C-alpha positions, 0 to 999 in steps of 0.5 A, spaced: 500 498 499 502 505 497 500 512 502 506 516 499 510 517 505 516 515 503 514 506 502 510 501 500 508 497 506 505 490 504 502 486 508 507 481 512 503 474 512 497 473 515 497 480 519 497 478 525 504 475 528 510 476 523 512 468 522 517 464 525 524 466 526 522 472 522 522 480 523 516 485 519 521 489 515 520 497 515 516 496 509 512 491 511 506 491 516 501 487 521 493 488 519 492 494 520 488 494 527 495 491 530 500 496 527 495 501 531 497 498 537 504 497 535 504 505 534 501 506 541 506 502 545 512 506 541 508 512 545 508 508 552 515 507 551 517 514 550 513 517 554 516 516 560 523 520 559 520 524 553 515 528 558 521 529 564 525 531 559 521 538 557 518 539 564 524 538 566 526 545 560 521 547 563 517 547 557 510 544 555 510 538 555 504 539 551 509 542 545 512 536 546 509 530 545 506 534 540 512 536 536 515 528 538 509 527 533 511 532 527 518 531 528 519 523 527 514 525 521 519 529 517 524 523 520 520 517 516 519 522 510 526 523 510 529 516 511 524 515 506 521 510 511 528 505 511 530 508 519 525 505 524 526 510 529 522 515 534 524 522 535 522 524 543 524 531 547 532 529 548 534 529 555 542 531 554 540 539 553 536 539 560 543 540 563 544 546 559 536 549 560 539 548 567 545 552 567 542 558 561 536 559 566 541 560 572 544 565 569 537 569 567 535 566 562 527 564 560 523 557 555 525 564 549 532 564 550 533 556 552 530 554 544 534 560 541 540 557 544 537 550 542 535 552 535 542 553 533 544 547 537 540 543 532 541 548 526 548 545 527 546 537 527 543 539 520 549 542 518 554 536 521 548 531 518 549 534 510 558 534 511 556 526 513 552 526 507 557 528 503 564 526 506 562 520 510 563 518 517 570 519 517 569 527 518 566 526 525 571 520 526 576 525 525 574 531 528 570 527 535 573 520 536 571 516 541 575 518 547 572 525 546 565 524 545 565 519 550 568 525 555 562 530 552 557 525 553 559 524 560 561 530 562 554 532 560 550 526 564 554 528 571 554 535 570 546 535 572 547 533 579 547 539 582 540 539 579 538 533 583 541 534 589 539 543 589 533 542 587 528 536 586 531 530 591 529 536 598 522 536 597 521 531 600 527 526 601 523 519 603 518 520 597 524 521 592 528 515 596 522 510 594 522 512 588 530 511 586 528 504 590 522 502 586 526 505 578 532 501 579 527 494 582 522 495 575 529 498 571 533 490 573 527 485 575 522 487 569 523 483 563 521 485 555 517 490 554 515 493 562 523 493 562 524 498 557 518 503 560 521 504 567 521 511 567 514 511 566 512 506 571 517 510 576 513 517 575 506 512 575 509 510 583 511 516 586 504 521 583 499 515 587 505 515 592 505 523 594 497 524 593 497 519 598 501 522 603 498 527 601 491 524 604 495 521 611 501 526 613 498 532 609 502 538 607 509 538 607 513 543 610 521 542 605 524 548 600 520 549 594 523 549 586 529 550 591 526 556 593 526 556 602 522 551 606 515 552 605 509 548 607 505 545 600 502 539 597 506 534 595 503 533 588 498 540 586 492 537 582 489 544 581 493 545 574 489 540 571 482 541 573 483 548 570 486 546 564 481 545 557 480 537 555 481 541 547 486 546 545 492 548 541 499 547 546 502 554 548 508 556 542 513 562 543 519 565 539 527 563 541 531 568 542 539 568 541 544 569 547 551 568 545 552 567 552 547 561 552 548 559 544 556 556 547 553 552 552 549 549 548 552 547 542 557 542 546 551 537 545 551 536 538 556 531 540 552 527 544 546 527 539 551 526 533 553 519 537 547 518 539 544 518 531 551 513 529 550 508 534 543 508 533 543 507 525 548 502 527 543 499 533 536 498 527 541 496 520 545 490 524 537 487 527 534 489 520 539 485 516 539 493 512 546 496 512 545 503 513 551 506 514 549 510 507 543 513 512 547 515 517 548 523 515 541 523 513 539 521 519 543 527 523 540 532 518 532 530 520 534 530 526 537 536 525 531 540 522 525 536 526 529 539 533 529 547 529 522 546 527 520 544 535 525 550 537 522 555 533 516 555 535 517 553 544 518 546 544 525 542 545 529 538 542 528 531 539 531 525 537 532 518 536 529 514 542 532 507 544 526 504 548 524 504 541 530 499 538 528 496 545 521 494 543 523 492 535 528 487 538 521 484 542 516 484 537 520 484 531 518 489 529 520 495 524 515 496 520 515 504 519 507 503 519 507 503 526 511 509 527 507 514 524 501 511 528 505 513 533 505 520 531 498 521 530 496 518 536 501 524 539 498 528 535 493 528 539 496 527 545 498 535 545 491 538 543 489 536 551 492 540 555 488 537 561 493 532 560 500 536 559 497 539 566 497 531 569 504 532 566 507 538 569 503 537 576 509 531 577 512 533 584 518 535 584 521 528 590 519 524 583 522 527 578 528 527 584 527 519 585 528 518 578 533 523 576 538 520 580 538 514 576 536 517 569 543 523 569 547 518 572 545 511 566 546 519 561 554 519 564 555 514 563 553 512 557 560 516 555 562 511 559 560 505 554 562 509 548 569 508 550 568 501 552 564 500 544 571 503 541 575 500 546 579 506 549 585 506 552 585 509 558 593 508 560 595 512 554 596 519 557 594 523 549 588 520 551 587 521 559 590 528 560 584 531 556 579 528 559 581 528 565 581 535 565 573 537 561 570 531 566 572 536 571 571 541 568 564 539 565 561 537 573 565 542 577 562 547 574 569 552 572 567 557 570 573 561 565 572 569 566 574 572 558 572 580 559 567 583 564 560 581 560 563 574 557 566 566 561 566 560 559 564 555 565 561 548 565 559 544 560 562 549 555 570 550 558 569 544 559 566 540 551 572 545 548 578 542 553 576 536 551 576 537 544 582 543 542 586 538 548 586 532 544 587 535 539 593 539 540 596 534 544 596 529 538 600 534 533 606 535 539 605 526 542 610 522 539 608 517 535 608 511 539 602 514 542 599 515 536 594 509 534 590 508 530 582 508 533 576 504 529 572 509 525 566 512 529 561 508 522 563 502 524 562 501 532 556 501 536 550 505 539 551 511 544 546 507 548 544 500 545 548 494 542 544 491 536 546 485 537 545 485 544 539 488 545 536 483 540 538 477 544 537 480 551 528 481 546 530 474 546 532 472 552 525 475 555 520 472 551 524 466 554 519 462 559 
């Protein structure tokens, strides 16, 4: 069936389930009711992280889910249906948003800075399309990429410690324990939505504690201690059932842009890993589509942030759903995108999300932020980066400490570099400068980016895990 959506879907088998030992390829589909159900499953899989991110960034969750639907459509059209993927709000920008707001920026400043990142990502995609992945590897070898991803994740630690956790430390602790158990002990699809389950648990727990213990006296969002409800649902009652989300135009400030730009490195790593993992699982080498995927991600983020929404990126949670179901049909992703658009038109739904208690976010982000940072270590492991080599060790060590510790460098009275921006600059320039002066025996050949594995999931590991999860 051709819908002008970049692919012609043929019915797989009887349209009910994949044939034994077979997969539903991107250009195939199951029956439309089953395809719609799989689309809804993909929305649930990305739900936790994709709604936590805009809430943490201070942006409208309704607009976030709506723009994730549009972003997914853009991605599927650009890649002509070859790469099944859902694009949701990127957690890589949470630290950037916190840093920009801490220096006095507002939502327009945040989205303006991220718009520039989207433009840079779009141009990087065009460069990869033109010159191949070698150009990315030359500028950002795995030791650099891993260090930048690590410092971006660990830079978020003070946000949890100072803003979310103190609002209700016992709720935060219980949510952390529940989410950790869900990630480790649940199997298959349920483990993929552990963050979402942690949100539901924390939401219900906060409601029960309010009914049993009354208001809590604690800091609210980093302010002085006050009496407040753990779960404030007043905004839900006032919200309409149907309506448009709140749009706003971005504004551009150089200081905010420089803080945000390093995230380009993390996004390129995410996209490269996603394309590689999906290619391995479907048996269709997709290296030739890497540049297109990166550019599509950038274009989708530019559209979203131009309207006041968050940036978007490919979601590893949905890779897990595909591996578990053996259904890689892009028709399911078109269905998911349509569901997201409908959710975005329900302000009451967004108000429920925006009411997530800060302590619940504290319990979840303790795990989530740490996982983001440790993805950097996973990049090093996958690429076999040798940290015994001082050429790798010195710039990574210096940049990570600067990024995590919030070290700053005053350039003029009105401009300074610090945190993520300065740490990234030190890692990149430090590595290349030291490599220029280093003796020959320290300059070992490292694997190319397009022959590496995912920053999130190695395709073979995901498929193997999915097979284990389906065993009795």
